[in-house]
Backbone as CSV, one residue per row, in Angstrom:
resi,resn,N_x,N_y,N_z,CA_x,CA_y,CA_z,C_x,C_y,C_z
1,MET,-32.118,-8.915,18.282,-30.801,-8.386,17.925,-30.012,-9.437,17.155
2,ILE,-29.343,-9.033,16.098,-28.497,-9.951,15.348,-27.184,-10.090,16.097
3,GLU,-26.844,-11.269,16.529,-25.703,-11.438,17.410,-24.389,-11.688,16.682
4,SER,-24.401,-12.145,15.471,-23.139,-12.548,14.867,-23.079,-12.176,13.407
5,LEU,-21.882,-11.754,13.008,-21.673,-11.476,11.593,-21.740,-12.753,10.767
6,LYS,-21.558,-13.890,11.429,-21.652,-15.154,10.692,-23.054,-15.352,10.136
7,PHE,-24.023,-14.654,10.693,-25.400,-14.737,10.196,-25.461,-14.439,8.706
8,PHE,-24.593,-13.548,8.254,-24.637,-13.144,6.850,-23.798,-14.040,5.959
9,GLY,-22.854,-14.780,6.564,-22.049,-15.715,5.805,-21.457,-15.098,4.569
10,LYS,-21.693,-15.718,3.426,-21.097,-15.283,2.180,-21.684,-13.981,1.665
11,GLN,-22.774,-13.511,2.304,-23.375,-12.276,1.804,-22.596,-11.036,2.220
12,TRP,-21.636,-11.173,3.113,-20.886,-9.996,3.541,-19.594,-9.917,2.753
13,LEU,-19.324,-8.780,2.150,-18.134,-8.609,1.340,-16.887,-8.713,2.197
14,PRO,-15.844,-9.413,1.743,-14.600,-9.470,2.511,-14.006,-8.084,2.657
15,PRO,-13.451,-7.742,3.845,-13.025,-6.379,4.105,-11.994,-5.835,3.142
16,VAL,-11.103,-6.662,2.609,-10.102,-6.117,1.697,-10.737,-5.563,0.430
17,ILE,-11.854,-6.168,-0.015,-12.533,-5.659,-1.197,-13.356,-4.435,-0.843
18,ALA,-14.016,-4.476,0.297,-14.730,-3.276,0.731,-13.782,-2.107,0.847
19,GLY,-12.553,-2.392,1.250,-11.568,-1.342,1.387,-11.241,-0.647,0.087
20,ALA,-11.462,-1.310,-1.019,-11.210,-0.664,-2.301,-12.046,0.588,-2.466
21,LEU,-13.240,0.576,-1.855,-14.109,1.742,-1.940,-13.769,2.784,-0.890
22,ARG,-12.721,2.542,-0.087,-12.269,3.545,0.850,-11.102,4.333,0.255
23,GLY,-10.768,4.089,-0.979,-9.690,4.806,-1.635,-10.159,6.124,-2.193
24,ASN,-9.364,6.701,-3.080,-9.672,8.029,-3.598,-10.478,7.988,-4.887
25,ARG,-10.723,6.801,-5.452,-11.493,6.710,-6.684,-11.928,5.258,-6.859
26,LEU,-12.830,5.057,-7.783,-13.341,3.708,-8.005,-12.452,2.879,-8.915
27,GLY,-11.529,3.524,-9.638,-10.686,2.786,-10.564,-11.534,2.083,-11.612
28,ARG,-11.270,0.816,-11.826,-12.035,0.040,-12.806,-13.155,-0.763,-12.164
29,THR,-13.489,-0.437,-10.929,-14.673,-1.037,-10.313,-15.907,-0.611,-11.093
30,ARG,-16.807,-1.553,-11.371,-18.023,-1.209,-12.103,-19.223,-1.891,-11.459
31,PHE,-20.387,-1.381,-11.821,-21.624,-1.831,-11.196,-22.647,-2.170,-12.266
32,GLU,-23.434,-3.217,-12.005,-24.498,-3.638,-12.913,-25.819,-3.683,-12.163
33,GLY,-26.889,-3.460,-12.882,-28.214,-3.551,-12.278,-29.124,-2.490,-12.859
34,PRO,-30.258,-2.291,-12.205,-30.677,-2.953,-10.962,-31.225,-4.348,-11.189
35,TYR,-31.209,-5.153,-10.109,-31.782,-6.491,-10.117,-33.035,-6.500,-9.243
36,ALA,-33.879,-7.462,-9.480,-35.166,-7.509,-8.797,-35.042,-7.816,-7.313
37,SER,-33.940,-8.474,-6.920,-33.779,-8.873,-5.520,-32.309,-9.121,-5.231
38,TRP,-31.997,-9.252,-3.940,-30.640,-9.603,-3.527,-30.246,-10.962,-4.117
39,SER,-31.145,-11.920,-4.047,-30.823,-13.263,-4.546,-30.563,-13.243,-6.040
40,ALA,-31.270,-12.407,-6.785,-31.023,-12.303,-8.219,-29.646,-11.721,-8.487
41,ALA,-29.246,-10.716,-7.695,-27.911,-10.146,-7.858,-26.846,-11.154,-7.453
42,ALA,-27.099,-11.922,-6.380,-26.132,-12.913,-5.929,-25.909,-13.985,-6.988
43,ALA,-26.965,-14.329,-7.716,-26.847,-15.353,-8.758,-25.953,-14.898,-9.904
44,ARG,-25.767,-13.589,-10.048,-24.909,-13.039,-11.107,-23.526,-12.661,-10.603
45,SER,-23.187,-13.104,-9.377,-21.918,-12.750,-8.752,-21.034,-13.979,-8.632
46,SER,-19.724,-13.755,-8.594,-18.786,-14.873,-8.634,-18.274,-15.318,-7.284
47,GLY,-18.195,-14.421,-6.290,-17.627,-14.773,-5.002,-16.146,-14.439,-4.917
48,TYR,-15.444,-15.089,-3.932,-14.066,-14.708,-3.649,-13.346,-15.828,-2.915
49,ASP,-12.004,-15.694,-2.805,-11.176,-16.623,-2.050,-10.873,-15.981,-0.702
50,ALA,-11.642,-16.336,0.323,-11.548,-15.665,1.623,-10.175,-15.824,2.260
51,ALA,-9.582,-17.013,2.181,-8.293,-17.251,2.833,-7.197,-16.394,2.218
52,ALA,-7.193,-16.294,0.893,-6.163,-15.497,0.215,-6.284,-14.028,0.585
53,ILE,-7.521,-13.532,0.680,-7.732,-12.138,1.050,-7.244,-11.881,2.469
54,LEU,-7.590,-12.740,3.394,-7.170,-12.557,4.775,-5.651,-12.547,4.894
55,ASP,-4.977,-13.432,4.189,-3.518,-13.478,4.244,-2.903,-12.165,3.776
56,LYS,-3.455,-11.576,2.722,-2.934,-10.312,2.207,-3.133,-9.182,3.204
57,VAL,-4.303,-9.120,3.791,-4.587,-8.056,4.750,-3.701,-8.193,5.976
58,LEU,-3.568,-9.404,6.495,-2.769,-9.617,7.699,-1.313,-9.237,7.467
59,ALA,-0.755,-9.618,6.329,0.636,-9.264,6.035,0.821,-7.753,6.005
60,ALA,-0.145,-7.042,5.433,-0.045,-5.587,5.357,-0.157,-4.949,6.736
61,VAL,-1.083,-5.429,7.560,-1.261,-4.851,8.891,-0.039,-5.110,9.760
62,LEU,0.544,-6.278,9.661,1.759,-6.558,10.428,2.897,-5.643,10.007
63,ALA,2.961,-5.296,8.730,3.969,-4.335,8.272,3.745,-2.970,8.920
64,VAL,2.477,-2.575,9.052,2.164,-1.314,9.741,2.594,-1.395,11.199
65,LYS,2.314,-2.517,11.847,2.716,-2.689,13.245,4.230,-2.590,13.426
66,ARG,4.978,-3.034,12.408,6.442,-2.968,12.481,6.982,-1.582,12.140
67,GLY,6.100,-0.673,11.758,6.534,0.671,11.422,6.993,0.848,9.988
68,GLU,6.687,-0.113,9.121,7.118,-0.036,7.728,6.187,0.828,6.883
69,ALA,5.019,1.167,7.409,4.054,2.050,6.752,3.175,2.639,7.854
70,VAL,2.444,3.707,7.512,1.621,4.346,8.550,0.224,3.745,8.630
71,PHE,-0.293,3.205,7.523,-1.544,2.453,7.575,-1.684,1.665,6.296
72,GLU,-2.670,0.770,6.286,-2.951,-0.010,5.074,-4.413,0.126,4.717
73,ARG,-4.698,-0.036,3.433,-6.072,-0.063,2.956,-6.145,-1.112,1.856
74,ASP,-7.093,-2.023,1.977,-7.247,-3.171,1.082,-5.905,-3.820,0.745
75,SER,-5.100,-4.016,1.799,-3.798,-4.694,1.794,-2.686,-3.880,1.141
76,VAL,-2.970,-2.668,0.716,-1.958,-1.784,0.131,-1.393,-0.889,1.228
77,LEU,-0.064,-0.780,1.296,0.590,0.019,2.323,0.657,1.484,1.906
78,PHE,0.410,2.376,2.876,0.493,3.818,2.650,1.551,4.403,3.587
79,HIS,2.342,5.326,3.048,3.454,5.901,3.802,3.212,7.347,4.189
80,SER,2.067,7.891,3.834,1.650,9.206,4.312,0.184,9.105,4.710
81,LEU,-0.189,9.871,5.722,-1.519,9.745,6.294,-2.573,10.432,5.442
82,GLU,-3.768,9.846,5.414,-4.936,10.425,4.773,-6.081,10.353,5.775
83,TYR,-6.857,11.420,5.866,-7.978,11.435,6.780,-9.254,11.856,6.060
84,SER,-10.375,11.309,6.513,-11.674,11.895,6.219,-11.954,12.839,7.372
85,TRP,-11.886,14.142,7.111,-11.993,15.094,8.201,-13.366,15.105,8.869
86,PRO,-14.462,14.863,8.166,-15.729,14.737,8.894,-15.719,13.585,9.892
87,VAL,-15.113,12.453,9.511,-15.012,11.321,10.437,-14.095,11.676,11.603
88,ALA,-12.949,12.272,11.308,-12.009,12.652,12.357,-12.646,13.624,13.342
89,THR,-13.414,14.583,12.816,-14.069,15.567,13.675,-15.082,14.901,14.595
90,ALA,-15.854,13.966,14.065,-16.851,13.266,14.884,-16.185,12.461,15.993
91,LEU,-15.094,11.797,15.679,-14.393,11.015,16.686,-13.880,11.902,17.815
92,MET,-13.293,13.030,17.453,-12.751,13.922,18.475,-13.866,14.630,19.255
93,ALA,-14.976,14.932,18.592,-16.105,15.547,19.294,-16.666,14.608,20.344
94,ALA,-16.765,13.321,19.994,-17.251,12.335,20.964,-16.315,12.247,22.161
95,ALA,-15.009,12.253,21.896,-14.038,12.198,22.984,-14.122,13.444,23.859
96,ALA,-14.302,14.605,23.233,-14.389,15.852,24.001,-15.587,15.837,24.937
97,ARG,-16.711,15.302,24.473,-17.917,15.239,25.299,-17.790,14.241,26.432
98,ALA,-16.817,13.328,26.318,-16.642,12.285,27.335,-15.350,12.483,28.123
99,GLY,-14.878,13.709,28.199,-13.692,13.988,29.007,-12.423,13.342,28.495
100,GLY,-12.288,13.254,27.171,-11.087,12.668,26.581,-11.134,11.168,26.417
101,GLN,-12.317,10.572,26.575,-12.491,9.123,26.435,-13.098,8.811,25.065
102,LEU,-12.438,7.973,24.298,-12.960,7.543,22.998,-13.113,6.038,23.011
103,ASN,-14.328,5.575,22.754,-14.617,4.146,22.717,-15.428,3.878,21.456
104,VAL,-14.812,3.243,20.471,-15.388,3.073,19.142,-15.809,1.631,18.919
105,LEU,-17.022,1.453,18.422,-17.468,0.165,17.901,-17.369,0.269,16.384
106,ASP,-16.369,-0.385,15.817,-16.068,-0.310,14.381,-16.622,-1.572,13.723
107,TYR,-17.827,-1.447,13.171,-18.517,-2.612,12.624,-17.982,-2.912,11.217
108,GLY,-17.433,-4.122,11.050,-16.871,-4.492,9.759,-15.551,-3.793,9.490
109,GLY,-14.728,-3.634,10.539,-13.516,-2.826,10.451,-12.265,-3.557,10.032
110,SER,-12.403,-4.721,9.387,-11.267,-5.487,8.882,-10.326,-5.836,10.028
111,LEU,-9.028,-5.629,9.851,-8.066,-5.891,10.910,-7.588,-4.594,11.553
112,GLY,-8.503,-3.643,11.647,-8.185,-2.389,12.320,-7.662,-1.312,11.400
113,SER,-8.029,-1.358,10.124,-7.510,-0.387,9.157,-7.751,1.055,9.597
114,THR,-8.982,1.363,10.024,-9.297,2.737,10.409,-8.610,3.114,11.710
115,TYR,-8.480,2.172,12.609,-7.749,2.430,13.853,-6.325,2.874,13.554
116,PHE,-5.616,2.133,12.727,-4.232,2.492,12.422,-4.159,3.812,11.651
117,GLN,-5.147,4.057,10.812,-5.156,5.290,10.031,-5.272,6.526,10.925
118,TYR,-6.070,6.438,11.989,-6.373,7.615,12.812,-5.646,7.640,14.153
119,ARG,-4.854,6.657,14.467,-4.336,6.535,15.828,-3.439,7.701,16.240
120,ARG,-2.743,8.318,15.298,-1.901,9.455,15.679,-2.739,10.634,16.151
121,LEU,-3.908,10.828,15.553,-4.783,11.896,15.996,-5.276,11.666,17.418
122,HIS,-5.419,10.397,17.788,-6.008,10.062,19.078,-4.979,9.899,20.179
123,ALA,-3.705,9.997,19.837,-2.645,9.775,20.826,-2.765,10.670,22.058
124,PRO,-3.176,11.948,21.940,-3.257,12.797,23.140,-4.449,12.504,24.052
125,LEU,-5.388,11.691,23.616,-6.587,11.457,24.413,-6.277,10.668,25.679
126,ALA,-7.104,10.870,26.681,-6.889,10.201,27.960,-7.057,8.691,27.854
127,SER,-8.007,8.251,27.019,-8.278,6.818,26.903,-8.875,6.525,25.533
128,VAL,-8.383,5.467,24.887,-8.920,5.037,23.591,-9.129,3.529,23.634
129,ARG,-10.331,3.104,23.248,-10.614,1.692,22.992,-11.233,1.611,21.608
130,TRP,-10.639,0.790,20.759,-11.130,0.647,19.390,-11.521,-0.818,19.208
131,ASN,-12.813,-1.050,19.060,-13.365,-2.403,19.072,-13.915,-2.764,17.696
132,VAL,-13.277,-3.719,17.044,-13.685,-4.147,15.713,-14.594,-5.364,15.816
133,VAL,-15.753,-5.282,15.192,-16.661,-6.429,15.087,-16.540,-6.968,13.674
134,GLU,-16.140,-8.219,13.554,-15.809,-8.777,12.246,-16.219,-10.244,12.138
135,GLN,-16.015,-10.774,10.951,-16.252,-12.187,10.709,-15.252,-13.031,11.491
136,GLU,-15.653,-14.259,11.777,-14.895,-15.119,12.685,-13.440,-15.285,12.268
137,HIS,-13.184,-15.518,10.980,-11.803,-15.778,10.568,-10.948,-14.516,10.662
138,PHE,-11.548,-13.338,10.508,-10.791,-12.109,10.710,-10.514,-11.882,12.198
139,VAL,-11.459,-12.217,13.045,-11.252,-12.058,14.479,-10.122,-12.960,14.959
140,ARG,-10.072,-14.182,14.465,-8.993,-15.090,14.868,-7.630,-14.483,14.549
141,SER,-7.476,-13.933,13.367,-6.200,-13.301,13.008,-5.990,-12.009,13.781
142,GLY,-7.086,-11.281,14.032,-6.970,-10.018,14.728,-6.485,-10.152,16.149
143,ARG,-6.691,-11.304,16.775,-6.261,-11.477,18.164,-4.771,-11.181,18.338
144,GLN,-3.965,-11.510,17.334,-2.519,-11.280,17.469,-2.157,-9.806,17.337
145,LEU,-3.120,-8.968,16.948,-2.878,-7.538,16.812,-3.354,-6.752,18.023
146,GLU,-4.084,-7.390,18.920,-4.641,-6.684,20.068,-3.519,-6.129,20.940
147,ASP,-3.737,-4.892,21.409,-2.676,-4.215,22.144,-3.185,-3.457,23.363
148,GLY,-4.370,-3.785,23.831,-4.957,-3.059,24.934,-5.864,-1.942,24.483
149,THR,-5.619,-1.442,23.285,-6.488,-0.424,22.688,-7.343,-1.038,21.593
150,LEU,-6.722,-1.782,20.704,-7.417,-2.447,19.603,-7.866,-3.823,20.053
151,ARG,-9.168,-4.095,19.873,-9.741,-5.377,20.267,-10.678,-5.880,19.173
152,PHE,-10.899,-7.192,19.157,-11.717,-7.810,18.115,-12.813,-8.671,18.736
153,TYR,-13.996,-8.605,18.106,-15.161,-9.352,18.588,-15.912,-9.937,17.396
154,GLU,-16.509,-11.099,17.623,-17.291,-11.736,16.571,-18.703,-11.198,16.499
155,THR,-19.211,-10.626,17.593,-20.578,-10.126,17.598,-20.633,-8.754,18.262
156,THR,-21.649,-8.006,17.874,-21.889,-6.722,18.529,-22.193,-6.930,20.008
157,GLY,-22.945,-7.973,20.322,-23.272,-8.261,21.710,-22.044,-8.506,22.560
158,ASP,-21.062,-9.264,22.027,-19.814,-9.500,22.765,-19.107,-8.181,23.056
159,CYS,-19.074,-7.303,22.063,-18.430,-6.004,22.234,-19.125,-5.180,23.314
160,LEU,-20.453,-5.154,23.277,-21.202,-4.309,24.209,-21.162,-4.839,25.636
161,ARG,-20.892,-6.122,25.810,-20.766,-6.639,27.165,-19.496,-6.138,27.857
162,GLU,-18.530,-5.667,27.081,-17.274,-5.177,27.646,-17.065,-3.686,27.453
163,ASN,-17.920,-3.034,26.673,-17.690,-1.650,26.304,-18.982,-0.847,26.339
164,VAL,-18.822,0.450,26.554,-19.906,1.411,26.367,-19.418,2.396,25.310
165,PRO,-19.627,2.102,24.026,-19.062,2.953,22.969,-19.733,4.321,22.926
166,ASN,-18.924,5.348,22.653,-19.527,6.656,22.397,-19.541,6.993,20.907
167,VAL,-18.958,6.109,20.080,-19.030,6.239,18.628,-19.265,4.866,18.021
168,VAL,-20.202,4.785,17.095,-20.360,3.603,16.252,-19.980,4.003,14.834
169,LEU,-19.112,3.219,14.212,-18.637,3.491,12.856,-18.998,2.324,11.951
170,ALA,-19.673,2.624,10.841,-19.981,1.618,9.811,-19.509,2.188,8.479
171,SER,-18.303,1.824,8.084,-17.692,2.387,6.883,-17.610,1.328,5.795
172,SER,-18.262,1.595,4.670,-18.239,0.708,3.505,-18.596,-0.725,3.878
173,VAL,-19.702,-0.889,4.610,-20.095,-2.235,5.015,-21.587,-2.480,4.855
174,LEU,-22.434,-1.493,5.140,-23.877,-1.735,5.138,-24.375,-2.229,3.788
175,GLN,-23.791,-1.730,2.718,-24.268,-2.098,1.382,-24.011,-3.560,1.041
176,TYR,-23.141,-4.233,1.789,-22.804,-5.616,1.494,-23.512,-6.616,2.403
177,LEU,-24.453,-6.140,3.191,-25.230,-7.010,4.064,-26.575,-7.316,3.434
178,GLN,-26.970,-8.561,3.478,-28.246,-8.932,2.872,-29.417,-8.213,3.550
179,GLN,-29.287,-7.972,4.855,-30.348,-7.300,5.612,-29.770,-6.104,6.377
180,PRO,-29.397,-5.063,5.698,-28.749,-3.925,6.378,-29.631,-3.241,7.407
181,ALA,-30.948,-3.233,7.209,-31.829,-2.550,8.157,-31.726,-3.167,9.548
182,GLU,-31.568,-4.485,9.625,-31.459,-5.138,10.926,-30.168,-4.745,11.632
183,VAL,-29.099,-4.615,10.873,-27.821,-4.221,11.467,-27.862,-2.762,11.907
184,ILE,-28.475,-1.897,11.101,-28.608,-0.494,11.486,-29.341,-0.386,12.822
185,SER,-30.409,-1.150,12.975,-31.157,-1.145,14.232,-30.295,-1.638,15.385
186,GLU,-29.523,-2.686,15.136,-28.638,-3.228,16.160,-27.600,-2.202,16.587
187,LEU,-26.998,-1.530,15.627,-25.959,-0.549,15.945,-26.540,0.653,16.682
188,ALA,-27.732,1.069,16.296,-28.374,2.187,16.985,-28.664,1.846,18.441
189,SER,-28.944,0.578,18.712,-29.272,0.165,20.078,-28.076,0.216,21.014
190,ALA,-26.872,0.387,20.454,-25.678,0.501,21.297,-25.695,1.776,22.123
191,GLY,-26.467,2.776,21.697,-26.636,3.991,22.481,-25.492,4.971,22.409
192,ALA,-24.630,4.873,21.402,-23.483,5.765,21.287,-23.924,7.198,21.018
193,THR,-23.091,8.144,21.421,-23.388,9.552,21.182,-23.448,9.853,19.693
194,TYR,-22.491,9.281,18.937,-22.439,9.519,17.502,-22.470,8.195,16.754
195,LEU,-23.146,8.199,15.626,-23.164,7.058,14.719,-22.737,7.567,13.346
196,ILE,-21.665,7.001,12.815,-21.098,7.445,11.542,-21.330,6.366,10.495
197,VAL,-21.999,6.728,9.435,-22.138,5.865,8.264,-21.268,6.492,7.176
198,ASP,-20.256,5.772,6.713,-19.303,6.360,5.769,-19.143,5.471,4.547
199,ARG,-18.742,6.082,3.428,-18.437,5.378,2.182,-19.566,4.430,1.769
200,THR,-20.754,4.972,1.705,-21.943,4.153,1.478,-22.709,4.668,0.268
201,PRO,-23.061,3.805,-0.703,-23.794,4.238,-1.893,-25.270,4.480,-1.569
202,LEU,-25.724,5.711,-1.801,-27.090,6.107,-1.482,-27.816,6.587,-2.725
203,THR,-29.128,6.469,-2.709,-29.954,6.950,-3.817,-31.086,7.807,-3.269
204,GLY,-31.748,8.515,-4.174,-32.936,9.283,-3.809,-34.216,8.493,-3.960
205,LEU,-34.111,7.188,-4.168,-35.285,6.335,-4.360,-35.931,5.987,-3.023
206,SER,-37.126,5.467,-3.099,-37.865,5.146,-1.881,-37.526,3.769,-1.328
207,GLN,-36.823,2.943,-2.098,-36.453,1.593,-1.669,-34.992,1.331,-2.011
208,ASP,-34.361,0.409,-1.271,-33.016,-0.032,-1.598,-33.046,-0.781,-2.930
209,VAL,-31.939,-0.709,-3.671,-31.860,-1.315,-4.995,-30.684,-2.294,-5.024
210,ALA,-30.930,-3.517,-5.514,-29.888,-4.536,-5.593,-29.052,-4.346,-6.852
211,LEU,-27.720,-4.393,-6.676,-26.773,-4.261,-7.775,-25.735,-5.366,-7.671
212,VAL,-24.887,-5.455,-8.686,-23.695,-6.302,-8.636,-22.480,-5.403,-8.799
213,GLN,-21.533,-5.547,-7.897,-20.266,-4.826,-7.992,-19.200,-5.747,-8.554
214,HIS,-18.530,-5.295,-9.609,-17.374,-5.997,-10.170,-16.124,-5.261,-9.702
215,VAL,-15.312,-5.940,-8.915,-14.144,-5.323,-8.308,-13.098,-4.998,-9.365
216,ASP,-12.389,-3.906,-9.169,-11.265,-3.551,-10.029,-10.308,-4.739,-10.100
217,PRO,-10.002,-5.262,-11.290,-9.133,-6.441,-11.400,-7.748,-6.236,-10.802
218,ALA,-7.312,-4.990,-10.664,-6.015,-4.735,-10.040,-6.020,-5.125,-8.571
219,ILE,-7.210,-5.192,-7.977,-7.335,-5.578,-6.573,-7.596,-7.074,-6.465
220,TYR,-8.603,-7.535,-7.207,-8.986,-8.943,-7.108,-10.031,-9.218,-8.177
221,GLU,-10.034,-10.436,-8.703,-11.048,-10.836,-9.668,-12.255,-11.362,-8.896
222,ALA,-13.295,-10.550,-8.787,-14.445,-10.971,-8.008,-15.623,-10.060,-8.298
223,SER,-16.822,-10.544,-7.982,-18.026,-9.716,-8.071,-18.974,-10.136,-6.950
224,TYR,-19.809,-9.162,-6.484,-20.629,-9.361,-5.302,-21.974,-8.692,-5.449
225,PRO,-22.989,-9.234,-4.779,-24.235,-8.475,-4.659,-24.045,-7.328,-3.684
226,MET,-24.741,-6.244,-3.895,-24.681,-5.110,-2.976,-25.961,-4.299,-3.112
227,TRP,-26.202,-3.453,-2.129,-27.333,-2.544,-2.169,-26.869,-1.126,-2.478
228,ALA,-27.650,-0.416,-3.274,-27.624,1.039,-3.273,-28.761,1.427,-2.338
229,LEU,-28.428,1.980,-1.192,-29.403,2.190,-0.127,-30.208,3.466,-0.343
230,SER,-31.466,3.401,-0.002,-32.309,4.591,-0.023,-31.878,5.521,1.111
231,GLU,-31.457,6.738,0.773,-31.022,7.674,1.808,-32.156,7.995,2.771
232,GLN,-33.360,8.135,2.250,-34.474,8.472,3.126,-34.797,7.332,4.085
233,LEU,-34.746,6.098,3.588,-34.996,4.961,4.470,-33.941,4.882,5.568
234,LEU,-32.688,5.167,5.209,-31.624,5.132,6.200,-31.856,6.172,7.287
235,ARG,-32.184,7.391,6.867,-32.463,8.441,7.850,-33.658,8.063,8.732
236,ASP,-34.723,7.584,8.099,-35.932,7.243,8.846,-35.680,6.116,9.846
237,SER,-34.783,5.171,9.485,-34.545,4.023,10.348,-33.869,4.413,11.654
238,LEU,-33.204,5.568,11.661,-32.511,6.015,12.867,-33.318,7.023,13.683
239,GLU,-34.444,7.460,13.140,-35.352,8.308,13.909,-36.212,7.425,14.824
240,PRO,-36.605,7.888,16.005,-36.344,9.221,16.559,-35.104,9.294,17.425
241,ALA,-34.321,8.199,17.508,-33.193,8.180,18.431,-32.058,9.100,17.993
242,TYR,-31.860,9.232,16.671,-30.728,9.988,16.149,-31.193,11.063,15.168
243,ALA,-30.463,12.177,15.178,-30.671,13.246,14.196,-29.437,13.325,13.308
244,CYS,-29.657,13.513,12.015,-28.535,13.658,11.091,-27.972,15.072,11.224
245,VAL,-26.728,15.170,11.679,-26.067,16.460,11.865,-25.562,17.003,10.540
246,THR,-24.961,16.131,9.748,-24.430,16.556,8.458,-24.237,15.329,7.576
247,ASP,-24.146,15.562,6.284,-23.732,14.520,5.361,-22.655,15.087,4.453
248,PHE,-21.918,14.224,3.812,-20.791,14.666,3.000,-20.513,13.631,1.913
249,GLN,-20.046,14.112,0.787,-19.767,13.213,-0.328,-18.444,12.497,-0.108
250,SER,-18.436,11.207,-0.358,-17.202,10.431,-0.312,-16.407,10.633,-1.600
251,PRO,-15.114,10.344,-1.570,-14.289,10.562,-2.764,-14.762,9.796,-3.996
252,GLU,-15.503,8.704,-3.789,-15.966,7.928,-4.948,-16.976,8.708,-5.791
253,GLY,-17.668,9.672,-5.178,-18.534,10.568,-5.921,-19.824,9.932,-6.409
254,ARG,-20.269,10.375,-7.583,-21.549,9.952,-8.148,-21.330,9.040,-9.347
255,LEU,-22.324,8.187,-9.605,-22.296,7.371,-10.804,-23.715,6.941,-11.148
256,ALA,-23.898,6.590,-12.398,-25.188,6.081,-12.874,-25.042,4.593,-13.156
257,VAL,-26.028,3.816,-12.725,-26.050,2.385,-12.994,-27.252,2.105,-13.873
258,GLY,-26.996,1.681,-15.082,-28.082,1.464,-16.029,-28.798,2.769,-16.328
259,GLN,-30.067,2.656,-16.613,-30.873,3.822,-16.941,-31.696,4.328,-15.763
260,ALA,-31.669,3.593,-14.640,-32.660,3.878,-13.606,-32.086,4.325,-12.270
261,VAL,-30.804,4.118,-12.026,-30.275,4.321,-10.681,-29.128,5.331,-10.693
262,GLU,-29.324,6.431,-9.985,-28.269,7.412,-9.756,-27.754,7.201,-8.331
263,VAL,-26.469,6.937,-8.196,-25.879,6.589,-6.914,-24.863,7.656,-6.518
264,GLU,-24.881,8.024,-5.237,-23.873,8.917,-4.691,-23.269,8.264,-3.452
265,PHE,-21.955,8.104,-3.441,-21.274,7.583,-2.266,-21.142,8.714,-1.253
266,LYS,-21.684,8.483,-0.046,-21.738,9.539,0.952,-21.371,9.016,2.341
267,GLY,-21.076,9.978,3.194,-20.979,9.724,4.615,-22.046,10.536,5.313
268,MET,-22.488,10.071,6.474,-23.507,10.763,7.256,-23.144,10.668,8.727
269,LEU,-23.272,11.780,9.422,-22.995,11.831,10.848,-24.301,12.028,11.605
270,PHE,-24.619,11.054,12.467,-25.829,11.101,13.281,-25.451,11.330,14.740
271,GLU,-26.213,12.176,15.401,-26.018,12.456,16.829,-27.241,12.001,17.603
272,ARG,-26.979,11.330,18.711,-28.104,10.819,19.522,-28.866,11.982,20.146
273,ARG,-30.188,11.913,20.046,-31.022,12.946,20.646,-31.004,12.784,22.165
274,ARG,-31.027,13.896,22.859,-30.992,13.847,24.314,-32.413,13.707,24.876
């Protein structure tokens, strides 16, 4: 089992940039490739200023905590709520099956962006625990946001020692891990009723494809290696423990990268087999 997000180090995209793909469009974000390997794509990428990104995200989340906005995404404040209804439905279905108990393992969840986005929907539930597994420097800042419901952990193992999640959420994160298959296996081992993969670039190819993402300059000047994941490999990796209940297109939609790669940003809802 991979115990720490630090294992990936610089290979994991900072959450504020990943959050750009949780918006309603790609803007001026662009993609290059395919490349022969992750390392080849990384060699064509520039990196980022981690401290500056964290400061922006923290300031935005604290504004949400003060009631100045209803949620934030990639450090931008929003004053009206937006939901992905397939994700919302899965969260509430898990709670219904557990007598009103919702316990989420939010892998790569920044400083609780999705928690704040959906918390009004979950207010009537009997019990909510929202557990974010993040990089060490995000966890340090996240500690000041903990409120008995929202909690932060550096490793999946730390989270599972204190929680029995009925939902695992991986939103806009798997594509930025050098070894996503290992993390998928780790998350599946948590044994949650539902596993949600959201905002993830998928292809109809038989293998994952390495690309470079150039972030919209309005967000940040940066570029990163990333995977366009094989949808079939992703489904196969969760069998036989999980069955795919449904899939749905993310707002980012479809795009072509070069002459060889057709990418569709999708979400997928997996239910644990009984």
